[in-house]
N, C-alpha and C positions, 0 to 999 in steps of 0.2 A: 171543535176538536181539529187537531192538526192531522194532517197524512205523513206516515214515517215510512222510509226508505232508508234500509240498512247498506253501508258501503264497507267494503273490507278491504284492508293492506295487509298483503301477506309477503315475507320474504325469509329463504332459508340463506343462510350464509354459510359459506364452508371456507376452511382453511386446508390447503393442500390436498384436497380431497375429500376431507372430513367435516360433515355437517358439525358444527359449532354454537349455533345460536338461529333458535327459531323465533320469526317475531309477527305478530297477528294483531292488530289493531280494528277493532269495528268502532265506527262513528255512523251517527244517525245523518238523515237531510230531510228536513222539514218542510211541507206544503201545506199552506194557511191560508184561508180568505180574511183573516184578521188585520194583516197587513202587510205588504210586499217588501217595506224598507226593513222593519223588524225580521220579515223570514231571510232576507238577504244576510244581515245582522247576526241572526242565529246561525245559519249556515256555514259562514264565515268564520264563527267563532269555533267550530267543530271541524271544519276545515283545515283550519291554521293549527288546531291541537293536533288533530293526525298526522300532519306533516312536522311538526315539532316532536313527536314520540317517534315517528321514524328516522328523522335525522338522530335522536339519543341512540335507537339501536345501531345504526350505522358507525355513529363517532365514539360512543362511549361504551356501549355493552359487546360489541362487536372485537374492539382492541383487548377488552377485559377477558373474553372468552377464548381469543386466539393465546394469550398467555396462560389460561386454564388448562388448555390443551398442551401445550409445551410443557407446564410443570409436571402433568401427569405422566405425559412419554419421558421425561428426565428421571421421575420416579415409580415409574413401572407401573403404576394403577390407573384403573379404569377411569375414565374421563366421560360425564353427562353432558351433552348440550345443553346449555343455556337456553331460559326459556323467556319470552317476554309476551305475555298475552292481554291484551285491554279489551274489555268487553262492557255493554253498558244495559240496563234496565230502565225502561219507561212506567215510572209508577203513578203518572197522574198525567191525564191530558183529555181536557174540559172545556169547552168554551175555547176561550183564547188562553187558555193557562197550560203548560206542559211543565211535567218536573221528573227528573230522571238523575239515575248516578250511574258512575265508573267503578269499575274495579279493575286494578293494573295489578296483575301479577307477574312477579319475576323470579326466577329459579336461576342462581349462580353458583350453585355447588351446595354442599351442606347436608343438613338433615332434612330440609325443607326451602319451600320458597316464603315470599312474603307478598302481601295483597296491601294495596293504598288505594282508599276508596275517596271519590269526590263527586259532587251533585252539583248540581245548577236546576232553579227553577225560575220559568220565563214568562213574561206577560207578552204575548205575541202583538198587542195592538202597539206597544210602545218600542220591543226590542229589549225591553229593561230585564236586569237578571233580579230577582227579588231575593231580600236578606231576610234573616230569621226577623229582625225587628219590625220589618212591614206587617208583620201578624200580631204585633202588641203595640199599636202606633200611640195609645195611651196610657202605657205601662213602663215608666221607665227602667223599673227593678225587674224587667222580665227574664233576664238572665239567672238571677239569683233565684227567681222563684221554680225555674225550670231547673235548676240544680239540685235544690230542696226537694222538688217532685221526682228526680231521677233516683236521690239518695235513698227515699221512703219505697221507689219501686225495688231498687236492690234489696232492701233489707227485707222485703216482701218475698222474694223470688228466695232468698235464702232461709225464709222460713218454711216456704212452700217445697222445698226439695232441694237435690244436688245441684249448686250452682255455686262456679268457681270464678271469684274476684279477689284483689290483691286484698290482704287484710287493712291497708290503709285507703281503701276506695273513696271514702268521704273527701280526703284532701285531693287524690288524683283525681277525681270526679270535675272537680274546680279547676285544677289546676292544667288539665290537658284538654278542657272545655273550647270546644273552637265554635263560634257563633256561624260559621259557613258551613259544617257537617250536619247537613238536614237535608230531607226532602219531602214531598207530599204525597200522600195516598189519598183516597177516597174516604177514609177512615180517619186522618188527621196527619199530624207534623210528626215524621219520625227521625229522632235526634240519634246520631251512631258517633260511635268512639273507633278509633283505629287500634288495630291488633297492639297489644302490649300497654293501651293507655291507662285500661282500668282492671285488667284482666290477664292471665296468660295467654300463650299463641292459642292453647287449644279451645279456648273460647271464641276463638275468632274475631269477627267485628261486632261489637256488642250494639245493640240496637234499642229504643227505648219510644214506644209509641204514646203520643200525645194526643187524644183524640181531640179533633175541632171544637167540641162542646165546653174544652177547657181553654180556649182560644179567644181572643176578641176578633177574630177576622167573621 
């Protein structure tokens, strides 16, 4: 098991005395006995990622927020500061393996913000980021089988109670499927879809748990 320390970057950006953008970026630092080179590699991955997101706040979102403020002043209507918030959740941390996901939330005006999820699963002996295919080494059709299983799961949810998916979800769950959109839990592999991929915004990020008993791991 790895020891995890959280680091946080925060920045409130003003324009002519008015707050226009609030940025908060949380990221982990891992300490492990599994491999010092791997530890450095993983920590460098997240340090670099946090710096890139901070640069995005300053170079991209801040000018957009300033333009939004000026537009609101010209039209004499309220301005709501932009938000950029990145947080993570460690979902698996056993022996020399760890898995986690990041939710990146942006609010740039309008009715609501948007969230994008990314995830990584690490082998701390090698420093290698595991892929979904690593859990199906002898099954070349694993993606097709997972997609069929997700379709079955959705059909069951729709029968069991109120659940909201787009009418053409069988096609969408295949066309929007991303093999990198997964993370581990002690119970199994979670496959997730981004907002609007297969369901309306109100459904959020949709998740499907595939128990380890159903994998070749």
